[in-house]
C-alpha positions as CSV (number, residue, x, y, z in Angstrom):
1,M,-29.2,-4.8,3.8
2,V,-27.9,-1.3,3.0
3,V,-24.2,-0.6,2.5
4,S,-22.7,2.9,2.3
5,F,-19.7,2.6,0.0
6,Y,-17.1,5.4,0.3
7,D,-14.3,6.8,-1.9
8,T,-15.9,5.1,-4.9
9,K,-14.0,4.9,-8.2
10,P,-15.2,3.4,-11.5
11,Y,-13.2,0.3,-11.1
12,D,-14.9,-0.3,-7.7
13,R,-18.3,-0.2,-9.2
14,E,-17.3,-2.6,-12.0
15,S,-15.6,-5.1,-9.8
16,F,-18.4,-5.1,-7.2
17,A,-21.1,-5.3,-9.8
18,E,-19.4,-8.3,-11.3
19,A,-19.0,-10.1,-8.0
20,A,-22.4,-9.2,-6.5
21,Q,-24.9,-12.0,-7.3
22,S,-27.2,-11.3,-4.4
23,E,-30.2,-9.0,-4.3
24,K,-29.8,-8.8,-0.5
25,I,-27.5,-5.8,-0.8
26,E,-28.5,-2.3,-1.6
27,W,-25.4,-0.2,-2.5
28,R,-25.1,3.5,-1.8
29,F,-22.0,4.6,-3.7
30,H,-20.4,7.8,-2.5
31,E,-17.4,9.4,-4.3
32,F,-16.3,11.3,-1.2
33,R,-14.3,9.8,1.7
34,L,-15.8,8.7,5.0
35,T,-14.6,11.1,7.8
36,P,-16.2,12.4,11.0
37,D,-17.7,15.2,8.8
38,T,-19.4,12.9,6.4
39,A,-20.4,10.1,8.8
40,T,-24.0,11.2,8.9
41,T,-24.4,10.0,5.3
42,A,-24.3,6.4,6.7
43,D,-27.7,7.0,8.4
44,G,-29.9,3.9,7.8
45,A,-27.0,1.8,6.6
46,D,-26.2,-1.6,8.1
47,A,-22.5,-1.5,7.0
48,V,-20.0,0.9,5.5
49,C,-17.4,-0.1,3.0
50,V,-14.2,2.0,3.1
51,F,-10.7,2.2,1.7
52,V,-7.3,3.3,2.8
53,N,-7.8,7.1,2.9
54,D,-11.2,7.0,4.7
55,R,-10.7,8.3,8.3
56,L,-12.5,6.3,10.9
57,D,-11.3,7.8,14.2
58,A,-13.2,7.7,17.5
59,G,-15.5,10.6,16.5
60,C,-16.4,9.0,13.2
61,I,-17.0,5.6,14.9
62,Q,-19.4,7.2,17.4
63,A,-21.4,8.8,14.6
64,L,-21.5,5.4,12.7
65,G,-22.8,3.7,15.9
66,E,-25.5,6.4,16.3
67,A,-26.5,5.8,12.7
68,G,-27.0,2.1,13.3
69,V,-24.0,0.7,11.5
70,K,-23.1,-2.8,12.5
71,L,-20.1,-3.5,10.3
72,I,-17.1,-1.6,8.9
73,T,-15.6,-3.6,6.0
74,L,-12.3,-2.5,4.6
75,R,-11.6,-3.3,1.0
76,C,-7.9,-3.4,1.7
77,A,-5.4,-5.2,4.0
78,G,-4.2,-2.3,6.2
79,H,-6.4,-1.0,8.9
80,N,-4.3,1.8,10.5
81,N,-7.0,4.3,9.4
82,V,-9.6,2.7,11.7
83,D,-9.8,3.0,15.5
84,V,-10.5,-0.6,16.0
85,E,-10.8,-0.3,19.8
86,A,-13.4,2.4,19.4
87,A,-15.3,0.2,17.0
88,R,-15.3,-2.7,19.5
89,G,-16.6,-0.3,22.2
90,A,-19.4,0.8,19.9
91,G,-20.3,-2.8,19.1
92,I,-19.3,-2.4,15.4
93,A,-17.5,-5.3,13.8
94,V,-14.5,-4.6,11.5
95,T,-13.4,-6.8,8.6
96,R,-10.7,-6.5,5.9
97,V,-9.3,-8.3,2.9
98,P,-5.8,-9.4,4.1
99,A,-4.7,-11.3,1.0
100,Y,-6.5,-10.0,-2.1
101,S,-3.4,-10.6,-4.3
102,P,0.1,-10.5,-2.8
103,H,1.4,-11.0,-6.3
104,A,-0.2,-7.7,-7.5
105,V,1.7,-5.6,-5.0
106,A,4.9,-7.6,-5.1
107,E,5.0,-7.4,-8.9
108,H,4.4,-3.6,-8.8
109,A,7.2,-3.2,-6.4
110,V,9.6,-5.0,-8.7
111,A,8.2,-3.1,-11.7
112,L,8.9,0.2,-9.9
113,F,12.4,-0.8,-9.2
114,L,13.1,-2.0,-12.7
115,S,11.7,1.2,-14.2
116,L,13.7,3.3,-11.8
117,N,16.9,1.4,-12.2
118,R,16.8,1.2,-16.0
119,K,15.3,4.8,-16.3
120,I,12.3,3.4,-18.3
121,H,10.1,6.4,-17.3
122,R,12.8,8.9,-18.4
123,A,13.5,7.0,-21.7
124,Y,9.8,6.9,-22.5
125,S,9.5,10.6,-22.1
126,R,12.6,11.3,-24.2
127,V,11.6,9.1,-27.1
128,R,8.1,10.7,-27.2
129,D,10.1,13.9,-27.9
130,H,12.2,12.2,-30.5
131,N,15.2,12.3,-28.2
132,F,17.0,8.9,-28.7
133,S,20.1,9.8,-26.7
134,L,21.2,7.2,-24.1
135,N,23.0,9.7,-21.9
136,R,22.2,9.4,-18.2
137,L,20.2,6.2,-18.7
138,V,22.7,3.7,-17.3
139,G,21.4,1.2,-14.8
140,F,22.8,-2.0,-13.2
141,D,22.2,-5.7,-13.4
142,V,19.9,-7.2,-10.7
143,F,21.8,-10.5,-11.1
144,G,24.2,-11.0,-8.2
145,K,23.1,-7.9,-6.3
146,T,21.7,-8.0,-2.7
147,I,18.0,-7.3,-2.2
148,G,16.7,-6.5,1.3
149,I,13.1,-7.4,1.9
150,V,11.7,-5.7,5.0
151,G,8.6,-7.6,6.1
152,T,7.9,-11.2,4.9
153,G,4.2,-11.5,4.9
154,R,2.5,-12.7,1.8
155,I,3.6,-9.7,-0.3
156,G,7.2,-9.6,1.0
157,K,7.6,-13.3,0.3
158,A,6.3,-12.9,-3.2
159,A,8.7,-10.0,-3.9
160,A,11.6,-12.0,-2.4
161,Q,10.9,-14.9,-4.7
162,I,10.6,-12.7,-7.8
163,F,14.0,-11.1,-7.0
164,R,15.5,-14.6,-6.4
165,G,14.3,-15.4,-10.0
166,F,16.7,-12.7,-11.2
167,G,19.5,-14.4,-9.5
168,A,19.8,-11.9,-6.7
169,R,20.9,-12.6,-3.2
170,V,17.9,-11.9,-0.9
171,L,18.2,-10.8,2.8
172,A,15.1,-10.5,4.9
173,F,14.0,-8.9,8.1
174,D,10.8,-9.6,10.0
175,P,10.2,-9.9,13.8
176,A,8.2,-13.1,13.0
177,A,10.7,-14.9,10.8
178,D,9.4,-17.8,8.7
179,T,12.6,-19.9,8.7
180,E,11.1,-22.8,6.9
181,W,10.0,-20.6,4.0
182,A,13.4,-18.9,4.0
183,R,15.2,-22.2,3.7
184,E,13.0,-23.3,0.8
185,A,13.2,-20.0,-1.0
186,D,17.0,-19.6,-0.4
187,V,16.4,-16.3,1.6
188,E,18.5,-15.3,4.6
189,Y,17.0,-13.6,7.6
190,T,19.1,-11.1,9.3
191,E,19.0,-8.0,11.5
192,M,17.7,-4.8,10.1
193,D,21.0,-2.9,10.5
194,R,22.9,-5.6,8.5
195,L,20.2,-5.7,5.8
196,L,20.5,-1.9,5.3
197,R,24.3,-1.9,5.2
198,E,24.5,-4.8,2.6
199,S,21.5,-4.3,0.4
200,D,21.7,-2.7,-3.1
201,V,17.9,-2.4,-3.0
202,V,15.6,-2.2,0.1
203,S,11.9,-3.0,-0.4
204,L,9.4,-2.3,2.3
205,H,6.5,-4.6,2.9
206,L,5.3,-3.9,6.4
207,P,2.0,-2.8,7.9
208,L,1.8,0.5,9.7
209,V,1.7,0.0,13.4
210,P,3.3,2.2,16.2
211,E,6.5,0.2,16.0
212,T,6.9,0.7,12.2
213,L,6.1,4.4,12.1
214,H,9.1,6.2,10.4
215,L,11.0,3.0,10.5
216,V,13.0,4.6,7.7
217,N,14.4,7.8,9.2
218,A,17.6,9.8,9.2
219,D,19.4,7.2,11.3
220,T,18.4,4.1,9.2
221,L,18.9,6.0,5.9
222,A,22.5,6.7,7.0
223,L,23.0,3.0,7.4
224,M,22.1,2.3,3.8
225,K,24.7,1.6,1.2
226,P,25.7,4.7,-0.8
227,G,23.8,4.5,-4.1
228,A,21.2,2.0,-2.8
229,H,17.6,2.1,-4.0
230,L,14.6,2.3,-1.7
231,I,11.2,0.9,-2.7
232,N,8.0,1.4,-0.7
233,T,4.7,-0.3,-1.6
234,G,3.7,-0.8,2.0
235,R,2.4,2.3,3.9
236,G,3.6,5.9,3.4
237,K,4.3,6.6,7.0
238,L,6.9,3.8,7.1
239,I,9.2,6.6,5.8
240,D,10.1,9.9,7.3
241,T,9.7,12.1,4.2
242,T,11.7,15.0,5.5
243,A,14.7,12.6,6.2
244,L,14.2,11.0,2.8
245,I,14.4,14.3,1.0
246,A,17.6,15.2,2.9
247,A,19.2,11.8,1.9
248,L,18.3,12.5,-1.7
249,K,19.7,16.0,-1.6
250,T,23.1,14.6,-0.4
251,E,22.9,12.0,-3.2
252,H,23.3,9.2,-0.6
253,L,20.5,7.3,-2.3
254,G,20.7,6.0,-5.8
255,G,17.0,6.1,-6.3
256,V,13.6,6.0,-4.6
257,A,10.3,4.5,-5.9
258,L,7.1,5.0,-4.0
259,D,3.6,3.7,-4.5
260,V,2.6,5.2,-1.2
261,Y,3.2,8.6,0.5
262,E,3.2,9.8,4.1
263,E,0.4,12.3,3.6
264,E,-1.5,10.9,0.6
265,E,-5.0,11.6,1.8
266,G,-6.7,14.1,-0.5
267,L,-4.0,13.6,-3.1
268,F,-3.8,10.0,-4.2
269,F,-6.7,8.6,-6.1
270,E,-7.7,12.1,-7.2
271,D,-7.2,14.0,-10.5
272,L,-5.5,17.2,-9.5
273,S,-4.1,18.0,-13.0
274,G,-4.2,21.7,-13.6
275,L,-4.1,22.6,-9.9
276,I,-1.3,23.8,-7.7
277,L,0.0,21.0,-5.6
278,Q,-0.2,22.2,-2.0
279,D,2.0,19.5,-0.4
280,D,5.5,20.9,-0.4
281,E,7.3,17.7,0.4
282,L,5.6,15.7,-2.3
283,S,6.3,18.6,-4.7
284,R,10.0,18.4,-3.8
285,L,10.1,14.6,-4.2
286,L,8.7,15.0,-7.7
287,T,11.6,17.3,-8.7
288,F,14.3,14.6,-8.2
289,P,15.3,12.7,-11.4
290,N,15.9,9.6,-9.4
291,V,12.5,9.4,-7.7
292,L,9.6,7.6,-9.2
293,V,6.1,7.9,-7.7
294,T,2.9,6.1,-8.5
295,A,-0.4,6.9,-6.8
296,H,-1.0,3.8,-4.7
297,Q,-1.9,1.5,-7.6
298,G,0.0,-1.6,-6.5
299,F,-3.3,-3.4,-5.8
300,L,-4.8,-2.5,-9.1
301,T,-5.1,-5.7,-11.0
302,R,-8.3,-7.5,-12.2
303,E,-7.5,-10.4,-10.0
304,A,-7.0,-8.3,-6.9
305,L,-10.1,-6.2,-7.5
306,G,-12.1,-9.4,-8.0
307,E,-10.9,-10.9,-4.7
308,I,-11.5,-7.7,-2.8
309,A,-15.1,-7.6,-4.0
310,R,-15.6,-11.4,-3.4
311,V,-14.3,-11.3,0.2
312,T,-16.1,-8.1,1.1
313,I,-19.4,-9.3,-0.3
314,D,-19.0,-12.6,1.5
315,N,-18.6,-10.8,4.9
316,L,-21.6,-8.5,4.2
317,L,-23.8,-11.5,3.4
318,R,-22.5,-13.2,6.6
319,L,-23.6,-10.1,8.6
320,E,-27.1,-10.3,6.9
321,D,-27.4,-14.0,7.6
322,G,-26.1,-13.9,11.1
323,R,-23.1,-16.1,10.3
324,P,-19.5,-15.6,11.6
325,F,-17.2,-13.5,9.5
326,L,-14.4,-15.1,7.6
327,E,-11.9,-15.8,10.4
328,E,-8.8,-14.4,8.7
329,T,-10.6,-11.2,7.8
330,A,-12.1,-10.2,11.1
331,L,-10.3,-7.8,13.4
């Protein structure tokens, strides 16, 4: 079978080469993203393998169907960039990797918070310039603080348990509360408003669906504790960036750490050093001393990359052999 592989990075080639033990798959690696304008490059392919910034809208899906594509396989958990209904209508199956490594993203969320809180990124830059002053590097103990976990899927649960290990009190919000897990993990479910009012740190671990678009906005930001920290390793559009900048300018927030951004397509995963950044809101965010941004690298561990490759290849071989897809990965 032929697979057109989009938005390819060196680590993708390495992890898939290591996991692929079958000669049944012919890979066509493309460094560009899959969009309606590039969909004709899938001609002759049985499947396309895509990532978070590939754009598979109805027009792209139609082109893929005309090209003979039978499967869209996402090498990620989120699928908000794929028009799943259009794919069904075109007779194209869609699979994903829902649990490549919840620990990878959860640990990155905690690492972002710790770096932000203890000013590790600023201290590192200072010391490189032989500046050993400790001025403006004061943080706070996590022990005894209240952490708000918004979304308690696999990643949110892992993050909650890490914070509990610090001796923090953990509040959680999720429309589908897992009360048995909460009891065992000593986590308290509560309403979103109370979580925002009481938490010293709020960490987002939700998928992007219509109900969660701009969940963090001017109104919800106003509910947050003055000086609270906000962490987002979920999806960029969970946060209204314009409202976030306004809250930072008034110094209502103590700090913000983002591994995702509302308009990251064409920015994240690319080397734009030496170029003028055209996104005014991202440029503004990067000027704040209490904002830390990483370029969607929460998933980037050896374990996670290996699992992404394993599950994706398994589903591709199931397509080739006419077997059902892995039940938890099919959409």
